[in-house]
C-alpha positions in Angstrom: -8.9 24.7 3.9 -10.2 21.5 5.2 -12.6 21.5 8.2 -10.3 19.5 10.3 -7.4 22.4 10.0 -10.1 24.9 11.2 -11.2 22.7 14.0 -7.5 22.0 15.1 -5.8 25.1 14.1 -3.7 25.5 17.2 -2.5 22.0 16.9 -1.7 22.3 13.2 -0.1 25.7 13.9 2.3 24.1 16.4 3.4 21.1 14.1 4.0 23.5 11.3 6.0 25.8 13.4 7.9 22.9 14.7 8.6 21.7 11.0 9.9 25.2 10.0 12.6 24.7 12.8 13.5 21.2 11.9 14.5 21.4 8.2 17.4 19.4 7.3 20.8 20.6 6.5 21.8 21.2 2.9 24.9 20.3 1.1 24.1 20.6 -2.7 26.3 18.7 -5.3 26.1 19.1 -9.0 26.1 16.2 -11.2 26.5 16.2 -14.9 25.0 13.5 -17.0 25.5 13.6 -21.0 25.6 17.4 -20.8 22.5 17.8 -18.4 23.5 19.4 -15.0 21.4 18.4 -12.1 21.6 19.9 -8.5 21.4 17.5 -5.7 20.3 19.8 -2.8 20.5 17.0 0.2 23.3 14.8 -0.9 24.6 15.0 2.6 21.5 12.9 4.0 22.8 9.9 2.0 25.6 9.5 4.8 23.6 7.5 7.2 26.5 7.4 9.9 26.6 11.3 9.9 25.4 12.7 13.5 23.7 15.5 12.0 21.6 13.1 9.7 21.0 10.9 12.8 19.9 14.0 14.9 17.8 15.0 12.1 15.9 11.6 11.7 15.2 11.4 15.5 13.9 15.1 15.3 11.6 14.1 12.5 10.5 10.9 14.4 9.6 13.1 17.4 7.6 15.4 15.1 6.0 12.4 13.0 4.9 10.6 16.3 3.5 13.3 17.9 1.3 14.5 14.9 0.3 10.6 14.3 -0.6 10.1 18.0 -3.1 12.9 17.8 -5.3 11.1 15.1 -8.5 9.9 16.6 -9.6 6.2 16.2 -5.9 4.9 15.8 -6.0 2.9 18.9 -9.4 1.4 17.9 -8.2 0.3 14.8 -5.4 -1.6 16.6 -8.0 -3.0 18.8 -10.1 -4.1 15.9 -7.2 -6.3 14.6 -6.4 -7.7 17.6 -9.9 -8.7 18.0 -10.0 -10.1 14.4 -6.8 -12.1 15.2 -8.4 -13.6 18.5 -11.5 -14.8 16.4 -8.9 -16.5 14.1 -7.1 -19.0 16.0 -4.2 -19.4 14.0 -2.9 -18.3 10.4 -0.7 -20.7 8.3 2.1 -19.9 5.7 4.9 -21.3 3.6 3.2 -24.8 3.5 6.0 -27.2 2.0 5.1 -30.9 0.9 7.3 -33.9 0.7 7.2 -36.8 -1.5 6.9 -39.1 1.5 3.5 -37.3 2.9 5.3 -34.8 5.3 3.9 -31.3 5.3 6.0 -28.3 6.9 4.5 -24.9 7.6 5.0 -21.8 9.8 2.0 -21.3 12.3 1.1 -18.4 14.1 -1.5 -18.6 16.9 -3.8 -15.9 18.1 -1.9 -13.6 20.4 1.6 -14.9 19.3 3.8 -12.2 18.0 5.8 -14.4 15.6 5.3 -17.6 13.8 6.7 -21.3 14.9 7.8 -24.0 12.6 5.7 -27.3 12.3 5.6 -30.2 10.7 2.8 -33.2 10.1 2.8 -36.6 9.1 -0.1 -36.7 6.6 -3.1 -34.7 6.3 -5.0 -35.8 9.4 -2.4 -35.8 12.0 -1.8 -32.9 14.4 1.0 -30.7 14.1 4.3 -31.2 15.7 6.3 -27.9 16.8 9.8 -28.1 15.6 11.3 -24.7 16.1 10.4 -21.3 18.1 12.3 -18.4 17.1 12.3 -16.8 20.6 14.6 -20.0 21.6 17.5 -19.0 18.9 19.2 -16.7 21.3 16.9 -16.4 24.2 19.2 -13.7 26.2 19.3 -11.5 23.3 16.8 -8.4 23.1 16.9 -8.7 19.4 13.5 -9.8 17.5 14.1 -13.0 15.4 11.6 -14.3 13.1 11.6 -17.4 10.6 11.3 -16.0 7.0 12.1 -19.0 4.8 12.1 -23.1 5.2 13.0 -25.6 3.0 12.7 -29.2 3.7 14.9 -31.8 1.9 13.3 -34.5 -0.5 12.5 -37.0 2.1 11.6 -34.7 5.1 14.6 -35.9 7.2 16.1 -32.1 7.5 14.8 -28.8 7.0 16.6 -25.6 6.5 15.5 -22.7 8.8 16.1 -19.1 7.7 15.9 -16.5 10.5 16.0 -12.5 10.3 16.7 -10.2 13.1 15.1 -6.9 13.5 13.7 -7.0 10.0 17.2 -7.4 8.3 16.5 -9.8 5.5 20.1 -11.0 5.5 19.6 -14.3 6.9 21.0 -16.5 9.5 20.4 -20.2 8.5 20.8 -23.5 10.0 19.6 -27.1 9.5 17.4 -29.2 11.8 17.2 -32.9 12.1 13.6 -33.1 12.0 13.4 -36.6 14.3 15.5 -35.3 17.0 14.9 -31.2 16.4 18.5 -30.6 16.8 20.5 -28.3 14.9 23.1 -30.3 12.6 25.3 -27.3 12.1 26.7 -24.1 13.0 25.0 -20.9 11.3 25.2 -20.2 7.7 25.3 -16.6 7.2 25.1 -14.0 4.4 22.0 -15.4 2.6 19.1 -13.8 1.4 16.5 -16.6 0.3 13.3 -14.6 1.1 14.0 -12.0 -1.5 14.1 -14.1 -4.5 17.8 -14.6 -4.6 17.7 -18.3 -5.4 16.4 -19.6 -2.3 17.6 -22.9 -1.0 17.7 -26.2 -3.2 18.7 -29.6 -1.5 20.5 -32.0 -3.6 19.4 -35.5 -4.3 21.4 -37.0 -1.4 19.3 -35.2 1.3 22.3 -34.1 3.1 23.7 -31.4 0.8 22.2 -28.1 0.1 22.7 -25.0 -2.0 22.4 -21.1 -1.3 23.6 -17.9 -2.8 26.1 -16.5 -0.7 26.6 -12.7 -0.5 30.1 -11.9 0.5 29.4 -8.2 1.3 25.9 -8.6 2.5 26.8 -6.7 5.9 27.9 -3.7 4.0 25.3 -0.8 3.7 26.6 0.3 0.4 26.5 -0.1 -3.6 28.9 -3.3 -2.9 26.3 -5.1 -0.9 25.1 -7.4 -3.4 27.9 -7.7 -5.9 29.9 -10.7 -6.4 27.5 -13.2 -4.7 28.2 -16.9 -5.2 26.3 -20.3 -5.4 27.6 -22.5 -2.9 26.9 -26.0 -1.8 27.4 -27.2 1.8 27.3 -30.4 3.4 25.1 -30.7 6.5 27.0 -31.5 9.9 30.4 -30.6 8.4 32.7 -27.5 9.4 31.3 -24.4 8.1 34.6 -24.1 6.2 34.0 -26.7 3.9 31.5 -24.8 2.0 32.4 -24.8 -1.8 31.8 -22.3 -4.3 30.4 -24.1 -7.3 28.8 -21.5 -9.5 30.0 -17.7 -9.6 31.8 -15.1 -11.7 35.2 -15.9 -9.7 34.7 -19.7 -9.9 33.5 -19.7 -13.6 35.3 -16.9 -15.4 34.5 -18.4 -18.8 30.8 -17.8 -18.3 29.0 -14.5 -19.0 28.3 -13.5 -15.0 28.3 -10.0 -14.1 29.2 -8.7 -10.6 25.7 -7.6 -10.1 24.3 -10.9 -11.1 23.0 -13.5 -8.7 24.2 -17.1 -9.7 21.5 -19.7 -8.4 21.1 -23.4 -8.7 17.7 -25.2 -9.7 17.0 -28.8 -8.8 13.4 -29.1 -9.1 13.2 -33.1 -9.6 15.2 -35.3 -7.2 15.1 -38.0 -9.7 16.8 -35.8 -12.4 20.4 -36.0 -12.6 21.3 -32.6 -13.9 21.4 -29.3 -11.9 20.6 -26.0 -13.7 22.4 -22.7 -12.7 20.6 -19.7 -13.6 21.8 -16.1 -13.7 19.3 -14.6 -11.7 18.5 -10.8 -10.7 15.9 -8.1 -11.2 14.7 -9.7 -14.5 12.0 -12.1 -15.6 14.1 -14.2 -18.2 17.6 -15.2 -17.6 20.4 -17.0 -18.8 21.1 -20.5 -17.8 23.4 -23.4 -17.7 23.4 -27.1 -16.7 25.7 -29.6 -15.1 25.5 -33.4 -13.9 24.6 -33.1 -10.2 27.4 -35.3 -9.3 30.0 -32.9 -10.7 29.0 -30.3 -8.2 31.2 -31.8 -5.4 34.1 -32.2 -7.9 37.2 -29.9 -8.2 36.0 -28.1 -11.5 32.5 -27.7 -12.8 32.1 -27.6 -16.8 28.5 -25.6 -16.8 27.3 -26.0 -20.5 24.6 -23.6 -22.0 21.0 -24.7 -21.3 18.7 -21.8 -22.5 19.2 -18.0 -22.9 17.3 -15.1 -21.7 16.1 -14.3 -25.1 14.1 -17.5 -24.8 11.9 -15.7 -22.4 11.5 -18.6 -20.2 9.6 -17.9 -16.7 9.8 -21.4 -15.1 10.6 -25.1 -16.3 10.2 -28.4 -14.9 11.8 -31.5 -15.8 9.6 -34.6 -16.4 10.5 -38.3 -16.9 13.8 -39.0 -17.9 14.0 -36.7 -20.8 11.2 -34.1 -20.9 11.4 -30.5 -20.2 8.2 -28.6 -19.9 8.4 -24.9 -19.8 6.5 -21.6 -19.8 7.6 -18.8 -22.1 6.7 -15.5 -23.4 8.7 -15.8 -26.6 6.5 -14.7 -29.3 3.5 -14.9 -27.0 3.1 -11.9 -24.5 0.5 -14.0 -22.7 2.9 -16.9 -22.3 2.5 -20.4 -24.0 3.4 -23.9 -22.7 6.2 -25.5 -24.5 7.8 -28.9 -24.5 11.7 -30.0 -25.6 13.7 -33.0 -24.7 17.1 -32.6 -22.5 18.7 -34.4 -25.1 17.9 -31.7 -27.9 17.3 -28.9 -25.7 15.6 -27.2 -28.6 14.2 -24.0 -27.1 14.2 -22.2 -30.4 11.6 -24.5 -32.0 9.8 -26.5 -29.2 6.5 -28.5 -29.3 4.0 -25.9 -28.4 1.5 -27.8 -26.1 -0.6 -25.1 -24.8 -0.6 -21.8 -27.4 -1.0 -18.3 -26.0 -4.6 -17.5 -25.1 -6.0 -14.2 -26.3 -7.3 -12.5 -23.3 -5.8 -14.9 -20.4 -2.0 -15.0 -19.1 -0.8 -18.3 -18.2 0.7 -17.9 -14.5 2.0 -21.1 -13.4 2.2 -24.9 -14.1 2.9 -28.3 -12.5 3.4 -31.7 -14.0 2.5 -35.0 -12.8 1.5 -38.5 -14.0 -2.2 -36.9 -14.5 -1.1 -34.4 -16.7 -0.2 -30.9 -17.1 -2.0 -28.6 -14.9 -1.7 -24.6 -15.5 -3.6 -21.5 -14.2 -4.4 -18.4 -16.2 -5.8 -14.8 -15.1 -7.8 -12.1 -16.8 -6.6 -8.5 -16.0 -4.7 -10.1 -13.0 -7.8 -10.6 -11.0 -10.0 -13.6 -12.6 -8.5 -16.6 -12.3 -9.1 -20.2 -14.2 -7.5 -23.6 -14.0 -6.9 -26.1 -16.7 -5.6 -29.7 -17.2 -4.0 -30.9 -20.3 -4.0 -34.6 -20.8 -3.5 -37.2 -23.5 -3.6 -34.4 -26.0 -6.7 -32.7 -24.7 -7.1 -29.5 -22.8 -10.1 -29.1 -20.4 -10.8 -26.4 -18.2 -11.5 -27.6 -14.6 -14.5 -25.4 -13.0 -13.6 -23.9 -9.8 -15.6 -24.6 -6.8 -15.9 -20.7 -6.2 -14.6 -17.8 -8.2 -11.1 -17.1 -7.6 -8.4 -14.3 -8.2 -5.5 -16.2 -7.1 -4.4 -19.9 -7.7 -1.4 -21.5 -6.4 -0.4 -24.8 -7.7 1.7 -27.5 -5.7 2.4 -31.0 -5.7 1.9 -33.7 -2.8 3.3 -36.9 -4.2 1.3 -37.3 -7.3 -1.6 -35.4 -6.2 -2.1 -31.7 -7.4 -3.0 -29.3 -4.5 -5.0 -26.3 -5.9 -5.1 -23.0 -3.3 -7.7 -20.4 -4.2 -8.0 -17.0 -2.8 -9.7 -13.8 -3.8 -10.1 -10.2 -2.5 -12.7 -11.2 0.1 -11.8 -14.9 0.6 -9.0 -16.5 2.5 -7.0 -19.4 0.9 -9.0 -22.7 0.6 -7.3 -25.7 -0.8 -8.5 -28.5 -3.1 -7.1 -31.9 -4.6 -7.7 -32.8 -8.1 -9.9 -36.0 -8.3 -8.9 -37.8 -11.7 -11.9 -39.7 -11.5 -14.3 -36.9 -11.6 -12.0 -34.4 -13.4 -13.0 -32.0 -10.7 -11.7 -30.4 -7.5 -12.3 -31.7 -3.8 -11.9 -30.0 -0.6 -8.7 -30.5 1.0 -9.2 -29.2 4.4 -5.7 -29.3 5.5 -5.9 -26.9 8.5 -9.3 -26.9 9.6 -11.0 -25.2 12.7 -9.1 -21.9 12.1 -11.9 -19.9 13.7 -12.6 -17.8 10.8 -16.2 -17.0 10.7 -16.4 -13.5 9.2 -17.2 -14.0 5.6 -17.5 -10.1 4.9 -20.9 -10.2 3.1 -21.3 -6.4 3.8 -18.5 -5.7 1.4 -18.4 -6.1 -2.3 -15.7 -6.3 -5.0 -16.1 -4.3 -8.4 -13.7 -5.0 -11.1 -13.2 -2.1 -13.8 -11.1 -1.2 -16.7 -10.2 2.3 -17.0 -9.3 4.1 -20.4 -5.5 5.5 -19.9 -3.8 8.5 -21.2 -3.1 6.7 -24.6 -6.3 4.7 -24.7 -4.9 1.4 -23.1 -7.2 -0.1 -20.6 -6.0 -0.5 -17.1 -7.8 -2.9 -14.6 -9.0 -1.3 -11.5 -10.2 -3.2 -8.3 -12.4 -1.7 -5.9 -13.7 -3.2 -2.5 -16.4 -1.2 -0.7 -19.5 -1.6 1.6 -22.5 -2.9 -0.2 -25.0 0.2 -0.9 -22.3 2.8 -0.9 -23.4 6.1 -2.7 -21.5 7.5 -5.7 -22.2 11.0 -4.5 -18.4 12.3 -4.6 -18.0 11.9 -0.8 -16.1 8.6 -0.3 -12.5 8.5 1.0 -10.5 6.3 -1.4 -7.3 4.5 -0.6 -5.6 3.7 -3.7 -2.7 1.5 -3.8 -0.2 0.6 -7.1 3.0 -1.1 -7.7 3.9 -1.5 -11.6 7.3 -3.0 -11.7 9.2 -6.3 -12.4 6.4 -8.0 -14.1 4.8 -8.6 -10.9 1.2 -8.5 -10.1 -1.1 -6.9 -7.5 -2.9 -10.2 -7.0 -6.2 -10.5 -5.2 -5.6 -11.4 -1.5 -7.5 -11.0 1.5 -6.2 -8.4 4.3 -8.3 -7.6 7.1 -6.9 -4.0 7.5 -8.1 -3.1 4.1 -11.7 -4.4 5.0 -11.5 -2.2 8.1 -10.9 0.6 5.7 -14.0 -0.3 3.7 -16.0 -0.7 6.7 -15.3 2.8 7.9 -17.0 4.1 4.8 -13.8 4.4 2.6 -13.1 2.6 -0.9 -10.1 0.5 -0.9 -8.9 0.4 -4.3 -5.8 -1.3 -6.3 -4.6 0.5 -9.8 -3.1 -2.5 -11.9 -0.7 -0.3 -13.6 1.6 -0.9 -16.4 5.1 -2.1 -15.3 3.3 -5.0 -13.7 2.5 -8.6 -14.9 -1.5 -8.4 -14.9 -1.9 -8.6 -18.7 1.4 -10.4 -19.7 5.0 -9.7 -20.8 4.0 -6.6 -22.8 2.2 -5.2 -19.8 5.4 -5.2 -17.9 7.7 -3.8 -20.9 5.1 -0.8 -21.2 6.2 0.3 -17.7 9.8 -0.5 -17.9 12.9 1.7 -18.2 11.9 4.5 -20.7 8.3 3.4 -20.9 8.1 3.9 -17.1 5.9 6.9 -17.3 3.0 4.7 -18.1 3.2 3.6 -14.5 2.2 6.7 -12.9 0.1 8.2 -15.7 -1.9 4.8 -15.2 -2.3 5.8 -11.5 -3.2 9.5 -12.5 -6.1 8.1 -14.9 -7.3 5.7 -12.3 -7.7 8.6 -10.1 -9.3 10.8 -12.4 -11.8 8.2 -13.2 -12.9 7.8 -9.9 -13.3 11.4 -9.2 -15.2 12.0 -12.8 -17.5 9.1 -11.8 -18.5 10.4 -8.4 -16.9 7.6 -6.5 -15.0 10.4 -4.8 -13.7 13.9 -5.3 -10.3 15.8 -5.5 -8.7 15.7 -2.0 -10.5 12.8 -0.9 -8.0 10.2 -2.6 -5.0 8.7 -0.7 -2.3 7.0 -2.7 -0.1 4.5 -1.2 2.9 2.5 -2.5 5.9 0.9 -1.3 9.6 -0.1 -2.7 9.2 0.1 -6.6 5.7 1.1 -6.1 7.2 4.5 -4.8 8.1 5.6 -8.2 4.3 5.7 -9.5 3.1 7.3 -6.3 6.1 9.4 -6.0 5.4 10.8 -9.6 1.9 10.8 -9.4 2.2 13.4 -6.6 4.9 15.7 -8.1 3.0 15.6 -11.3 -0.8 16.2 -10.1 -0.4 17.1 -6.5 -3.9 18.8 -6.6 -5.6 15.6 -7.1 -4.7 13.9 -3.7 -5.6 14.5 -0.1 -2.7 12.3 1.0 0.4 10.2 -0.2 1.9 7.3 1.6 5.2 6.0 0.5 6.8 3.2 2.5 10.5 2.2 1.7 10.0 3.9 -1.7 12.3 4.1 -4.6 12.3 8.0 -4.9 15.5 9.2 -6.3 16.2 7.0 -9.3 19.2 8.8 -11.0 21.0 7.7 -7.8 19.9 4.2 -7.4 23.1 2.5 -8.5 24.8 4.3 -5.7 22.7 2.4 -3.2 22.1 -1.2 -1.8 21.5 -3.7 -4.9 21.8 -0.5 -7.1 23.6 -2.3 -10.3 21.0 -5.2 -10.1 18.2 -2.6 -9.9 19.4 -1.0 -13.1 18.2 -4.1 -15.0 14.6 -3.2 -14.4 15.0 0.8 -14.3 17.9 1.6 -16.3 21.6 2.9 -15.9 23.0 6.3 -15.7 25.6 5.0 -18.1 23.5 5.0 -20.9 22.3 8.4 -22.3 18.8 6.9 -23.1 18.3 5.0 -19.9 19.5 7.9 -18.1 16.8 10.1 -19.4 14.2 7.5 -18.1 15.8 7.4 -15.0 15.6 11.1 -14.6 12.0 11.4 -15.7 10.9 8.8 -13.0 12.8 10.4 -10.4 10.4 12.0 -7.7 13.2 13.7 -5.8 13.9 15.6 -8.9 10.6 16.7 -10.1 9.5 18.4 -6.7 8.8 21.9 -7.5 9.3 25.1 -5.2 6.3 26.8 -3.8 3.9 24.0 -4.6 0.9 23.0 -2.6 1.4 19.5 -1.9 -1.0 16.9 -0.1 -0.1 15.6 3.3 2.4 12.9 2.9 3.5 10.1 5.3 7.1 8.7 4.3 8.3 5.6 6.2 11.6 3.6 6.0 13.7 1.1 7.8 17.3 1.6 8.5 18.0 -2.1 8.0 16.4 -2.2 4.7 18.6 -4.3 2.3 16.6 -3.5 -0.8 16.1 0.2 -1.0 18.4 2.6 0.6 16.5 4.5 3.5 18.5 7.7 2.2 16.1 7.8 -0.8 13.3 8.5 1.6 15.3 11.0 3.8 16.1 13.0 0.8 12.5 12.9 -0.8 11.1 14.1 2.6 13.8 16.8 3.0 13.0 18.2 -0.3 9.3 18.1 -0.2 9.3 19.9 3.0 11.5 22.5 1.6 9.4 22.9 -1.2 5.7 22.7 0.0 3.7 25.8 0.2 0.9 24.2 1.9 -0.1 23.8 5.6 -0.3 19.9 4.9 2.4 18.1 7.1 4.9 16.2 5.4 6.2 13.4 7.8 9.2 11.2 7.8 9.2 8.1 10.1 12.4 6.1 10.2 12.4 2.8 12.0 15.7 2.0 13.4 14.9 -1.7 13.9 13.3 -2.8 11.0 14.2 -3.5 7.1 12.1 -3.4 4.1 8.9 -4.0 6.0 7.9 -7.3 4.5 8.8 -9.3 7.7 7.0 -7.6 10.5 5.9 -9.1 13.9 2.2 -9.0 14.4 1.9 -6.2 16.9 4.2 -4.0 14.6 2.1 -4.7 11.9 -1.0 -4.1 13.8 0.4 -0.5 14.6 1.7 0.1 11.2 -1.6 -0.4 9.6 -3.7 1.6 12.0 -1.2 4.5 11.6 -1.4 4.3 7.9 -5.2 3.9 7.7 -6.2 6.6 10.3 -3.7 8.8 8.5 -5.3 8.4 5.3 -8.9 8.6 6.7 -7.9 11.8 8.4 -6.2 13.8 5.7 -9.2 12.7 3.1 -11.7 14.2 5.3 -13.4 11.4 7.5 -15.5 13.1 10.1 -14.3 10.4 12.7 -10.7 10.9 12.4 -10.3 14.8 12.8 -8.3 16.2 16.0 -10.8 17.1 18.6 
């Protein structure tokens, strides 16, 4: 029994009695998959419109809020985030450059709850406000935020995407930059911020493309089916939108209902558009078409490259060259070249061969050469230039874990950041072959350089001998005596990496005496394409076994001890955290799962389910079904088991993961839990996947999460009085 439960036994007893009276109603259904019968005890909770379900969710919220509000220091954590925000005069995001020197960006000043859209004429001019989301519908009580922007090639127009109450299905419109006036009505049923194609402008600077989701307003398994790549002429009537690339419009192409047809135009001088069959995969089939034919009656798309070519990104250069990044026969990726006239993706010219211990992450091409970045274990970044047949490493002004490359005219902008350092931008100087400071947004007011904290990068031997990268941030002088609370995060899906990035709430956690840790588990992209494939479909168990291995390493090496580790994962990261929780519950003091995928055998029944099957598998295949069942946290909850304190959060407007995945997991865990630890469910009825929060909401969410973790892992200052 932990000391805080003894101290607050009356409060705990009250909460536990309250829990026992509020268990969800059950309606079991048995499903048979390839001869295996599975009982689904809480299938009824998938009906989000049920009055019984809504009432239970409200009751759960009341219990959860009462419990969380009892945690000491929670308000202090909010106040510390506000104080830090006030010191930083503003924050910048989504910087876009145009070829004629304009810079568009979102800016959020201290004290402002959402970002506004600005632009500048050159690096030294002051910013001009273009749009404030509060003015979109001033009479409405809904909360609007800008979640995506895309200027056209000459910066005369810009598309603005808005979300309402966290729902990523956007409303979009076009602004005339000079007059600040809208050029059209509202474009609906797009989701550009979720990786579904974004928006591309055609070279005429008046016509744009986006992926239209005809069923996006339906909270069901058809919400993301039969999408279409459409083009729209700004200023025209909305009924003049034209479908140019879709299963319906192009029945001769291999486009499935769950695919996202998208269009890529990455060079305004190139006369071809590329149609890409996007979705929850790193590598895709693609086609090409002369841009002028997009506006004609029929489109004769021709094969460009196939997904077996494993092309992660490509760029056109000059009149005929194609430079691309591929993992084909190169798990750490290589840079290749072919011509548009030959399109020889089977046997291209290899410009930069695969590197043994470095993964090539990104590239840009200018008249000054090919510039590319690499990472070691996902956390140590390097920068290179290839010019006139010679590859040169460009020394970074400071160590970095994360490099972003962009082009401003013919200049290469190199943005660096790390676990403890905010984004700093540099320009490549061809004369000195080095990087020079590019103080694009000076005087931000950030004078906290976190000198009291340190970063430790480790590798941990996994269950099968694989070396797993593990990042730790903690206060200097920390003693490895087994007493430190740890907040351990992981993701491990889609080949996406947990990249080094500074985030003040995690520094707060470290300054409270905890260790903030990131386990770079398999399924992510930290160690290349093979790292992704080693935590994919039937190999998914490596994801949570890696998380368990990292936990055991921290315990065995006296960073902490059993019961002092809180694991945290969201979205696809919920799979790893959920299965670590159900496989080794005795290791953990707490688990936090936000918008998590927790019931994978039912994932195809929910929003974006058929598309998600590309990453996790389908119940229609006997082998992949067994993989889905093995990664299903809901079905691996065992009765009469001592589970740690668990906080499960979800959003009713989530357009990526059905909120009922969280409902069912919480109900089943409450039913099976034999410990006195609370199993809390918090449903936010006015939010979505949690990626787009107002500043105040973010402060509150982080304070709740951190204080819950510190309380449950025994921090003395976070126990109820």
